[in-house]
Z-matrix of the N, CA and C atoms (Angstrom, degrees):
N
C 1 1.515
C 2 1.489 1 106.95
N 3 1.310 2 117.58 1 -44.92
C 4 1.550 3 118.58 2 -178.71
C 5 1.526 4 111.38 3 -58.84
N 6 1.347 5 112.72 4 -40.46
C 7 1.521 6 106.04 5 173.93
C 8 1.405 7 121.33 6 -61.91
N 9 1.342 8 115.65 7 -36.23
C 10 1.508 9 125.95 8 174.20
C 11 1.522 10 106.97 9 -59.68
N 12 1.254 11 118.70 10 -47.82
C 13 1.445 12 122.61 11 -175.55
C 14 1.494 13 111.76 12 -68.31
N 15 1.442 14 115.94 13 -31.86
C 16 1.479 15 121.61 14 -179.47
C 17 1.530 16 109.82 15 -79.78
N 18 1.274 17 117.87 16 -14.07
C 19 1.525 18 116.31 17 -174.15
C 20 1.538 19 112.90 18 -49.73
N 21 1.424 20 118.50 19 135.04
C 22 1.340 21 121.34 20 -179.23
C 23 1.568 22 114.79 21 75.49
N 24 1.190 23 114.87 22 8.28
C 25 1.459 24 117.25 23 -178.73
C 26 1.583 25 110.67 24 -122.84
N 27 1.342 26 118.19 25 156.26
C 28 1.408 27 120.60 26 -172.27
C 29 1.592 28 109.06 27 -84.29
N 30 1.340 29 114.59 28 71.56
C 31 1.497 30 121.47 29 -178.23
C 32 1.534 31 103.26 30 -132.89
N 33 1.483 32 106.81 31 136.90
C 34 1.429 33 120.10 32 -179.92
C 35 1.519 34 106.28 33 -120.55
N 36 1.291 35 119.68 34 133.07
C 37 1.412 36 126.17 35 174.19
C 38 1.561 37 106.32 36 -103.24
N 39 1.327 38 111.71 37 128.44
C 40 1.525 39 117.73 38 179.48
C 41 1.393 40 107.68 39 -117.33
N 42 1.366 41 117.15 40 128.23
C 43 1.495 42 129.59 41 -179.92
C 44 1.516 43 109.38 42 -118.09
N 45 1.345 44 112.72 43 136.08
C 46 1.431 45 115.44 44 177.76
C 47 1.553 46 120.53 45 70.77
N 48 1.368 47 115.30 46 24.52
C 49 1.296 48 122.40 47 177.69
C 50 1.567 49 113.24 48 -69.18
N 51 1.362 50 118.42 49 152.76
C 52 1.420 51 122.00 50 -177.38
C 53 1.471 52 108.95 51 -77.85
N 54 1.280 53 118.46 52 172.24
C 55 1.539 54 121.92 53 173.75
C 56 1.569 55 110.38 54 -58.90
N 57 1.327 56 108.49 55 -48.43
C 58 1.477 57 119.04 56 177.38
C 59 1.472 58 116.12 57 -47.05
N 60 1.519 59 109.79 58 -49.28
C 61 1.503 60 114.99 59 177.22
C 62 1.562 61 116.15 60 -64.16
N 63 1.434 62 111.98 61 -35.76
C 64 1.427 63 116.00 62 178.49
C 65 1.497 64 108.69 63 -65.23
N 66 1.302 65 119.15 64 -46.30
C 67 1.473 66 118.67 65 179.49
C 68 1.433 67 112.74 66 -58.36
N 69 1.373 68 116.74 67 -41.84
C 70 1.413 69 117.75 68 -179.41
C 71 1.511 70 111.72 69 -68.02
N 72 1.256 71 122.26 70 -35.17
C 73 1.370 72 129.83 71 175.35
C 74 1.643 73 113.00 72 -57.84
N 75 1.344 74 109.17 73 -48.27
C 76 1.529 75 119.33 74 172.67
C 77 1.413 76 110.13 75 -57.35
N 78 1.345 77 116.67 76 -53.66
C 79 1.502 78 118.52 77 -178.47
C 80 1.488 79 116.70 78 -57.42
N 81 1.363 80 115.16 79 -31.30
C 82 1.453 81 121.71 80 -176.20
C 83 1.631 82 111.27 81 -92.20
N 84 1.259 83 114.24 82 -7.91
C 85 1.552 84 115.63 83 -178.15
C 86 1.533 85 110.78 84 -73.98
N 87 1.284 86 114.45 85 143.63
C 88 1.447 87 128.88 86 172.19
C 89 1.496 88 105.67 87 -61.40
N 90 1.336 89 119.72 88 -47.83
C 91 1.430 90 127.09 89 174.49
C 92 1.523 91 111.29 90 -157.53
N 93 1.385 92 113.21 91 170.07
C 94 1.401 93 114.30 92 174.38
C 95 1.569 94 107.31 93 -114.35
N 96 1.382 95 115.30 94 133.45
C 97 1.406 96 114.79 95 -169.74
C 98 1.619 97 109.35 96 -120.88
N 99 1.291 98 115.50 97 126.07
C 100 1.554 99 118.29 98 171.59
C 101 1.553 100 107.31 99 -118.39
N 102 1.254 101 123.01 100 96.09
C 103 1.502 102 125.89 101 -174.10
C 104 1.519 103 107.20 102 -95.07
N 105 1.252 104 120.15 103 58.72
C 106 1.424 105 125.80 104 178.15
C 107 1.685 106 112.33 105 -70.08
N 108 1.257 107 107.43 106 144.53
C 109 1.548 108 113.93 107 -177.90
C 110 1.499 109 110.61 108 -135.69
N 111 1.276 110 112.37 109 160.10
C 112 1.476 111 123.53 110 171.11
C 113 1.461 112 113.50 111 -79.62
N 114 1.422 113 115.44 112 -40.01
C 115 1.360 114 121.83 113 -177.54
C 116 1.532 115 107.91 114 -115.73
N 117 1.255 116 123.06 115 124.28
C 118 1.469 117 123.08 116 177.97
C 119 1.517 118 111.19 117 -95.86
N 120 1.359 119 114.00 118 168.90
C 121 1.500 120 118.88 119 -171.08
C 122 1.533 121 114.85 120 -71.88
N 123 1.365 122 111.21 121 -3.55
C 124 1.525 123 117.52 122 177.62
C 125 1.624 124 110.54 123 -97.66
N 126 1.275 125 113.51 124 3.80
C 127 1.563 126 114.91 125 -177.48
C 128 1.402 127 113.37 126 87.04
N 129 1.374 128 123.92 127 8.84
C 130 1.404 129 127.40 128 174.63
C 131 1.430 130 106.96 129 -77.93
N 132 1.335 131 113.95 130 160.28
C 133 1.496 132 122.08 131 175.98
C 134 1.659 133 107.79 132 -142.49
N 135 1.364 134 113.11 133 141.68
C 136 1.351 135 119.27 134 172.79
C 137 1.497 136 108.69 135 -137.27
N 138 1.407 137 117.27 136 141.67
C 139 1.493 138 119.34 137 -179.59
C 140 1.598 139 107.79 138 -86.33
N 141 1.290 140 119.05 139 -20.81
C 142 1.391 141 123.80 140 177.33
C 143 1.482 142 116.37 141 -129.31
N 144 1.332 143 118.46 142 81.05
C 145 1.479 144 119.74 143 -176.25
C 146 1.466 145 111.85 144 -75.34
N 147 1.287 146 122.23 145 -25.42
C 148 1.471 147 127.45 146 -178.22
C 149 1.535 148 114.12 147 -134.87
N 150 1.257 149 121.25 148 138.21
C 151 1.440 150 119.69 149 168.90
C 152 1.493 151 115.97 150 -90.56
N 153 1.326 152 115.00 151 -32.84
C 154 1.462 153 118.99 152 -179.67
C 155 1.584 154 109.21 153 -156.20
N 156 1.274 155 122.49 154 -38.61
C 157 1.405 156 120.86 155 -173.54
C 158 1.481 157 116.30 156 94.27
N 159 1.302 158 111.82 157 59.42
C 160 1.571 159 118.83 158 -170.84
C 161 1.604 160 102.55 159 -65.02
N 162 1.319 161 123.52 160 -36.09
C 163 1.379 162 128.55 161 -171.16
C 164 1.645 163 104.73 162 -62.39
N 165 1.372 164 115.64 163 -43.75
C 166 1.473 165 122.70 164 176.44
C 167 1.477 166 106.72 165 -60.18
N 168 1.241 167 120.35 166 -55.90
C 169 1.468 168 121.51 167 -173.81
C 170 1.575 169 107.97 168 -57.14
N 171 1.380 170 116.22 169 -45.21
C 172 1.560 171 113.34 170 -177.37
C 173 1.562 172 108.10 171 -63.74
N 174 1.145 173 118.17 172 -47.64
C 175 1.531 174 118.72 173 -177.30
C 176 1.587 175 109.42 174 -62.74
N 177 1.187 176 116.73 175 -49.13
C 178 1.489 177 121.50 176 -177.48
C 179 1.561 178 107.89 177 -62.54
N 180 1.380 179 123.54 178 -36.80
C 181 1.286 180 127.99 179 169.85
C 182 1.484 181 113.78 180 -52.32
N 183 1.312 182 120.16 181 -30.28
C 184 1.435 183 126.66 182 -173.36
C 185 1.529 184 109.07 183 -97.67
N 186 1.453 185 115.18 184 9.09
C 187 1.444 186 115.11 185 179.29
C 188 1.573 187 116.68 186 90.50
N 189 1.281 188 118.08 187 8.26
C 190 1.404 189 115.30 188 175.69
C 191 1.521 190 113.56 189 -97.44
N 192 1.328 191 124.74 190 134.59
C 193 1.329 192 125.17 191 -177.31
C 194 1.610 193 113.17 192 -64.36
N 195 1.192 194 124.35 193 148.57
C 196 1.429 195 123.62 194 -173.54
C 197 1.526 196 109.04 195 -97.70
N 198 1.303 197 118.65 196 134.88
C 199 1.435 198 124.96 197 168.18
C 200 1.518 199 110.15 198 -119.11
N 201 1.256 200 115.35 199 119.66
C 202 1.506 201 120.38 200 -173.81
C 203 1.536 202 109.06 201 -138.01
N 204 1.297 203 114.29 202 167.47
C 205 1.421 204 122.22 203 170.59
C 206 1.492 205 112.30 204 -93.80
N 207 1.311 206 122.32 205 158.52
C 208 1.362 207 130.55 206 -179.70
C 209 1.457 208 108.69 207 -79.38
N 210 1.367 209 116.86 208 67.42
C 211 1.475 210 118.45 209 -173.69
C 212 1.611 211 101.93 210 -135.47
N 213 1.271 212 107.54 211 141.15
C 214 1.620 213 115.38 212 174.72
C 215 1.445 214 109.04 213 45.17
N 216 1.429 215 123.16 214 -136.94
C 217 1.333 216 129.30 215 -172.28
C 218 1.462 217 113.38 216 -79.62
N 219 1.327 218 123.73 217 -10.09
C 220 1.421 219 125.52 218 -171.93
C 221 1.533 220 112.17 219 -49.72
N 222 1.284 221 121.06 220 -49.90
C 223 1.492 222 118.81 221 -179.20
C 224 1.568 223 111.00 222 -61.27
N 225 1.346 224 122.83 223 -15.10
C 226 1.475 225 120.38 224 174.51
C 227 1.539 226 111.22 225 -76.74
N 228 1.365 227 111.84 226 -21.56
C 229 1.480 228 115.26 227 178.96
C 230 1.525 229 112.65 228 -88.14
N 231 1.367 230 117.47 229 -41.57
C 232 1.492 231 125.71 230 -174.76
C 233 1.624 232 103.49 231 -103.15
N 234 1.402 233 117.03 232 120.36
C 235 1.352 234 121.46 233 178.34
C 236 1.667 235 103.74 234 -94.61
N 237 1.194 236 113.80 235 107.87
C 238 1.518 237 122.20 236 -171.14
C 239 1.549 238 111.18 237 -52.52
N 240 1.354 239 119.19 238 119.17
C 241 1.331 240 130.99 239 177.12
C 242 1.524 241 112.14 240 83.58
N 243 1.390 242 118.43 241 -2.37
C 244 1.372 243 120.10 242 175.97
C 245 1.539 244 116.74 243 -111.59
N 246 1.365 245 111.37 244 -53.14
C 247 1.502 246 116.03 245 173.41
C 248 1.463 247 112.10 246 -103.65
N 249 1.361 248 120.07 247 6.46
C 250 1.442 249 125.56 248 -170.72
C 251 1.393 250 116.16 249 155.10
N 252 1.318 251 121.82 250 -158.35
C 253 1.506 252 125.22 251 -177.31
C 254 1.512 253 106.47 252 -132.94
N 255 1.322 254 112.55 253 138.17
C 256 1.488 255 121.98 254 173.34
C 257 1.590 256 108.75 255 -114.76
N 258 1.377 257 111.07 256 133.32
C 259 1.456 258 115.44 257 -169.40
C 260 1.470 259 104.53 258 -130.18
N 261 1.320 260 119.36 259 170.71
C 262 1.349 261 132.64 260 178.94
C 263 1.642 262 107.13 261 -70.84
N 264 1.234 263 121.62 262 139.87
C 265 1.556 264 114.07 263 167.18
C 266 1.492 265 116.61 264 -70.95
N 267 1.243 266 116.29 265 161.67
C 268 1.513 267 120.33 266 170.91
C 269 1.517 268 104.55 267 56.91
N 270 1.243 269 127.27 268 52.06
C 271 1.439 270 124.77 269 -172.27
C 272 1.547 271 108.18 270 -159.62
N 273 1.327 272 116.13 271 151.97
C 274 1.562 273 122.89 272 179.56
C 275 1.510 274 105.40 273 -69.51
N 276 1.285 275 124.25 274 -4.83
C 277 1.588 276 126.52 275 -179.23
C 278 1.574 277 103.19 276 -56.71
N 279 1.401 278 119.71 277 -37.77
C 280 1.443 279 120.59 278 -176.45
C 281 1.560 280 111.41 279 -60.89
N 282 1.335 281 113.05 280 -44.73
C 283 1.485 282 114.29 281 175.36
C 284 1.512 283 113.23 282 -59.83
N 285 1.299 284 112.39 283 -49.14
C 286 1.561 285 120.43 284 178.08
C 287 1.483 286 110.62 285 -47.46
N 288 1.394 287 114.91 286 -44.33
C 289 1.449 288 120.77 287 -173.08
C 290 1.489 289 110.87 288 -69.04
N 291 1.438 290 112.43 289 -41.24
C 292 1.522 291 116.11 290 176.70
C 293 1.580 292 112.82 291 -63.74
N 294 1.315 293 115.49 292 -41.12
C 295 1.523 294 119.57 293 175.01
C 296 1.505 295 109.31 294 -59.09
N 297 1.319 296 118.98 295 -45.92
C 298 1.522 297 122.65 296 179.03
C 299 1.448 298 111.51 297 -61.09
N 300 1.231 299 120.21 298 -43.82
C 301 1.527 300 123.52 299 179.31
C 302 1.506 301 108.53 300 -64.31
N 303 1.396 302 118.09 301 -46.39
C 304 1.473 303 121.44 302 -176.51
C 305 1.494 304 113.01 303 -67.50
N 306 1.459 305 112.36 304 -33.55
C 307 1.507 306 117.59 305 -179.95
C 308 1.404 307 119.13 306 -71.04
N 309 1.341 308 115.86 307 -16.90
C 310 1.524 309 120.63 308 -176.05
C 311 1.475 310 108.72 309 -139.64
N 312 1.437 311 113.28 310 86.73
C 313 1.407 312 121.70 311 -179.85
C 314 1.590 313 113.32 312 -56.98
N 315 1.434 314 114.63 313 -41.57
C 316 1.382 315 120.34 314 -176.06
C 317 1.587 316 112.45 315 -62.89
N 318 1.399 317 111.68 316 -41.11
C 319 1.516 318 116.06 317 175.84
C 320 1.539 319 110.58 318 -67.86
N 321 1.361 320 115.08 319 -34.01
C 322 1.392 321 116.46 320 -179.70
C 323 1.539 322 116.10 321 -72.89
N 324 1.354 323 115.09 322 -31.45
C 325 1.421 324 126.29 323 171.18
C 326 1.601 325 111.90 324 -61.89
N 327 1.268 326 112.45 325 -44.53
C 328 1.438 327 122.03 326 175.18
C 329 1.516 328 116.64 327 -57.79
N 330 1.400 329 109.02 328 -48.61
C 331 1.471 330 121.75 329 177.18
C 332 1.516 331 106.22 330 -63.69
N 333 1.308 332 122.32 331 -46.99
C 334 1.370 333 122.23 332 -179.21
C 335 1.447 334 115.91 333 -61.18
N 336 1.366 335 116.87 334 -37.56
C 337 1.559 336 119.80 335 -178.53
C 338 1.543 337 102.48 336 -72.20
N 339 1.343 338 123.27 337 -43.62
C 340 1.509 339 122.25 338 177.57
C 341 1.460 340 111.83 339 -61.83
N 342 1.385 341 116.53 340 -35.51
C 343 1.515 342 117.91 341 177.26
C 344 1.550 343 110.68 342 -64.11
N 345 1.189 344 115.90 343 -41.20
C 346 1.441 345 121.80 344 179.91
C 347 1.593 346 110.23 345 -62.27
N 348 1.253 347 110.90 346 -52.03
C 349 1.486 348 112.44 347 172.79
C 350 1.472 349 121.05 348 -55.66
N 351 1.319 350 112.99 349 -42.30
C 352 1.528 351 122.66 350 173.89
C 353 1.568 352 110.45 351 -55.47
N 354 1.274 353 115.72 352 -54.53
C 355 1.410 354 118.83 353 177.48
C 356 1.468 355 114.61 354 -56.39
N 357 1.263 356 121.22 355 -47.51
C 358 1.429 357 122.93 356 175.96
C 359 1.414 358 116.49 357 -62.60
N 360 1.372 359 120.92 358 -37.17
C 361 1.398 360 131.33 359 175.91
C 362 1.501 361 118.54 360 -72.55
N 363 1.376 362 113.55 361 -27.73
C 364 1.496 363 118.61 362 -168.61
C 365 1.573 364 107.35 363 -118.65
N 366 1.313 365 120.78 364 -28.82
C 367 1.508 366 122.89 365 -165.69
C 368 1.548 367 114.39 366 -132.87
N 369 1.237 368 120.55 367 2.78
C 370 1.524 369 115.41 368 170.21
C 371 1.503 370 109.18 369 -69.46
N 372 1.373 371 110.76 370 151.27
C 373 1.422 372 119.05 371 -175.48
C 374 1.604 373 115.73 372 -50.64
N 375 1.262 374 115.54 373 -44.21
C 376 1.550 375 113.57 374 178.18
C 377 1.615 376 112.77 375 -59.23
N 378 1.335 377 111.04 376 -41.74
C 379 1.438 378 116.46 377 -179.07
C 380 1.515 379 110.48 378 -66.73
N 381 1.213 380 115.30 379 -41.79
C 382 1.503 381 121.98 380 -179.41
C 383 1.556 382 111.73 381 -62.73
N 384 1.339 383 110.19 382 -47.74
C 385 1.480 384 118.10 383 -177.91
C 386 1.550 385 105.05 384 -60.22
N 387 1.361 386 117.90 385 -54.46
C 388 1.427 387 117.85 386 -177.90
C 389 1.517 388 116.30 387 -53.81
N 390 1.438 389 112.61 388 -42.24
C 391 1.402 390 118.64 389 -177.66
C 392 1.674 391 110.09 390 -65.16
N 393 1.393 392 116.64 391 -36.60
C 394 1.388 393 119.34 392 173.31
C 395 1.460 394 113.74 393 -62.68
N 396 1.442 395 112.91 394 -44.75
C 397 1.533 396 116.27 395 -176.62
C 398 1.527 397 110.81 396 -67.16
N 399 1.419 398 121.63 397 -36.28
C 400 1.338 399 124.78 398 173.07
C 401 1.602 400 111.58 399 -55.39
N 402 1.351 401 110.82 400 -45.01
C 403 1.488 402 116.56 401 -177.12
C 404 1.665 403 111.53 402 -59.03
N 405 1.286 404 105.75 403 -40.90
C 406 1.506 405 112.87 404 179.36
C 407 1.621 406 110.39 405 -80.85
N 408 1.254 407 120.28 406 -1.13
C 409 1.400 408 122.88 407 175.80
C 410 1.568 409 111.37 408 84.23
N 411 1.301 410 119.03 409 11.77
C 412 1.417 411 123.48 410 -176.76
C 413 1.535 412 118.54 411 -95.44
N 414 1.266 413 110.79 412 -3.55
C 415 1.505 414 117.96 413 178.85
C 416 1.564 415 108.83 414 -146.91
N 417 1.314 416 112.30 415 144.88
C 418 1.518 417 117.51 416 176.78
C 419 1.523 418 111.83 417 -79.63
N 420 1.179 419 120.43 418 167.33
C 421 1.461 420 127.76 419 -179.47
C 422 1.526 421 108.36 420 -58.02
N 423 1.333 422 118.99 421 -34.82
C 424 1.515 423 119.82 422 -179.75
C 425 1.475 424 108.54 423 -70.48
N 426 1.252 425 128.37 424 -10.24
C 427 1.401 426 125.18 425 178.80
C 428 1.637 427 110.58 426 81.79
N 429 1.217 428 114.31 427 -151.58
C 430 1.501 429 119.33 428 177.98
C 431 1.579 430 110.83 429 -61.47
N 432 1.329 431 115.09 430 155.27
C 433 1.447 432 122.06 431 -172.23
C 434 1.469 433 109.24 432 -41.92
N 435 1.425 434 116.50 433 106.40
C 436 1.445 435 123.70 434 171.23
C 437 1.519 436 113.89 435 76.78
N 438 1.318 437 118.72 436 7.97
C 439 1.437 438 125.22 437 -175.17
C 440 1.509 439 111.22 438 -108.60
N 441 1.306 440 122.50 439 128.57
C 442 1.484 441 124.85 440 177.52
C 443 1.548 442 104.51 441 -89.29
N 444 1.284 443 116.76 442 156.09
C 445 1.550 444 121.19 443 171.02
C 446 1.450 445 114.05 444 -50.68
N 447 1.337 446 114.71 445 -39.49
C 448 1.468 447 118.05 446 -173.05
C 449 1.645 448 108.46 447 -70.63
N 450 1.437 449 116.94 448 -23.62
C 451 1.418 450 114.24 449 177.51
C 452 1.512 451 113.24 450 -82.80
N 453 1.353 452 115.07 451 -8.77
C 454 1.492 453 114.39 452 -179.41
C 455 1.395 454 113.71 453 -91.27
N 456 1.250 455 117.86 454 61.08
C 457 1.489 456 122.79 455 -177.29
C 458 1.520 457 114.85 456 -78.13
N 459 1.271 458 112.12 457 167.70
C 460 1.529 459 120.81 458 -174.21
C 461 1.501 460 102.42 459 -64.66
N 462 1.347 461 118.81 460 137.48
C 463 1.532 462 123.42 461 -176.46
C 464 1.416 463 113.14 462 -63.12
N 465 1.303 464 118.60 463 -17.41
C 466 1.627 465 117.76 464 -176.25
C 467 1.443 466 112.02 465 -95.74
N 468 1.378 467 120.89 466 9.29
C 469 1.437 468 113.88 467 176.70
C 470 1.356 469 117.79 468 -75.54
């Protein structure tokens, strides 16, 4: 269906890309988009279309602002107007958000930088592990001996 909808448009589908190619694509992207819906165009419905939005996290970690729908947990990943834009599902607001990002590269770059910081501060593995351990009572709020969660950034930063 996507190939039929893309006919005549400047769209390329890449299959089997390497991790390096994926990283490069994220880094070059104007934004990362996850337009999840509860009700699809075929009449299907799901109560849980997304658990977290790993695609958003990956793209945002590479400095792309996130654009997502106000569905499930996605608004917990994208802070509307700060790290990207959150729009209504099944609506032309998605197109408007993409136009807005494309029309203002400086704002998009600022959102992308904020998105990267947000992912590092909230979703990097050391931070997630510390948060889980705290919830189980195995770690204090300060994290590892003298280390704050913000200091436990991804080793490739």
